[in-house]
C-alpha positions as CSV (number, residue, x, y, z in Angstrom):
1,X,-45.6,19.3,64.8
2,X,-47.8,18.1,62.1
3,X,-46.6,14.7,60.5
4,X,-45.8,14.0,57.2
5,X,-45.9,11.0,55.2
6,X,-43.2,9.0,56.6
7,X,-41.2,6.2,55.2
8,X,-39.1,3.6,57.2
9,X,-35.7,5.1,56.9
10,X,-34.2,3.5,59.6
11,X,-32.8,1.1,57.4
12,X,-31.1,3.3,55.0
13,X,-29.8,5.0,58.4
14,X,-27.9,1.9,59.6
15,X,-26.8,0.9,56.0
16,X,-25.1,4.0,56.2
17,X,-23.6,3.7,59.6
18,X,-22.8,-0.1,58.7
19,X,-20.9,1.3,55.5
20,X,-19.0,3.8,57.9
21,X,-17.6,0.8,59.9
22,X,-16.8,-1.1,57.1
23,X,-14.8,1.6,56.0
24,X,-13.2,2.2,59.3
25,X,-15.0,5.5,59.7
26,X,-16.4,4.9,62.7
27,X,-15.7,9.1,63.8
28,X,-18.2,9.8,60.4
29,X,-21.0,7.7,63.2
30,X,-21.0,9.7,65.7
31,X,-20.8,12.7,63.9
32,X,-24.3,11.6,62.5
33,X,-25.7,10.2,66.3
34,X,-27.9,12.9,67.7
35,X,-27.3,15.6,70.5
36,X,-28.9,17.2,73.1
37,X,-28.6,20.3,70.9
38,X,-30.5,18.2,68.0
39,X,-33.3,17.5,70.7
40,X,-33.1,21.3,71.7
41,X,-33.6,22.6,67.8
42,X,-36.5,20.3,67.5
43,X,-38.2,21.0,71.1
44,X,-38.0,24.1,69.9
45,X,-39.7,24.0,66.4
46,X,-42.9,22.9,68.5
47,X,-45.8,24.4,66.0
48,X,-43.7,24.0,62.9
49,X,-44.7,20.9,60.4
50,X,-42.7,18.2,60.7
51,X,-41.3,18.5,57.0
52,X,-40.1,22.2,58.1
53,X,-38.5,21.2,61.3
54,X,-36.8,17.6,59.2
55,X,-35.3,20.6,56.6
56,X,-33.6,22.6,59.6
57,X,-32.4,19.4,60.5
58,X,-30.7,18.4,57.0
59,X,-29.2,21.8,57.2
60,X,-27.5,21.1,60.5
61,X,-26.7,17.2,59.4
62,X,-25.8,17.3,55.5
63,X,-21.9,18.2,56.9
64,X,-21.5,15.8,58.9
65,X,-22.6,13.0,55.9
66,X,-20.0,11.4,54.8
67,X,-20.4,12.1,50.5
68,X,-18.5,9.1,49.1
69,X,-20.2,6.6,51.7
70,X,-23.4,8.3,51.1
71,X,-23.1,7.5,47.7
72,X,-22.2,4.8,48.1
73,X,-25.3,3.6,50.0
74,X,-27.7,5.3,48.3
75,X,-26.5,4.2,44.6
76,X,-25.1,8.1,43.2
77,X,-22.7,10.1,43.9
78,X,-22.7,14.0,44.5
79,X,-24.8,16.2,47.0
80,X,-28.2,14.7,46.4
81,X,-26.8,11.3,47.8
82,X,-25.5,13.2,50.8
83,X,-29.3,15.1,50.9
84,X,-30.7,11.5,51.0
85,X,-28.9,10.3,53.7
86,X,-29.2,13.6,56.0
87,X,-32.8,13.5,55.3
88,X,-33.2,9.8,56.4
89,X,-31.2,10.6,59.4
90,X,-33.2,13.8,60.1
91,X,-36.4,11.6,60.2
92,X,-34.7,9.2,62.4
93,X,-34.5,11.9,65.2
94,X,-37.8,12.9,64.9
95,X,-39.1,9.6,65.5
96,X,-36.1,8.5,68.0
97,X,-37.1,12.8,70.0
98,X,-40.7,10.9,69.3
99,X,-40.0,7.9,71.3
100,X,-38.0,9.7,73.8
101,X,-40.9,12.3,74.5
102,X,-39.3,15.2,73.6
103,X,-42.2,15.7,71.2
104,X,-45.4,14.6,70.1
105,X,-45.8,14.4,66.6
106,X,-49.6,14.9,65.7
107,X,-50.9,12.0,63.4
108,X,-53.5,13.1,60.4
């Protein structure tokens, strides 16, 4: 996987998780956590760019993002907020996968 310009999205992800917990929506936190299937998808994407992998992950993650809470965390409503949070979660997944040794991200 080729590296993309990365920013630390962990803060946004945990802000989203905290907002869910504060609203009593802990089951949505569970829905956003990576599964073995997610790590397989990442592993099977060997050779793809990180950007391509992120886009594939966003498709999987977006239905599991709570729209109202995403809007609250991002500061605007609508599908755009869901996609911003889903992208942050996808980048977090890649970071976790790299730390677990599932993939090695090539740095430029």
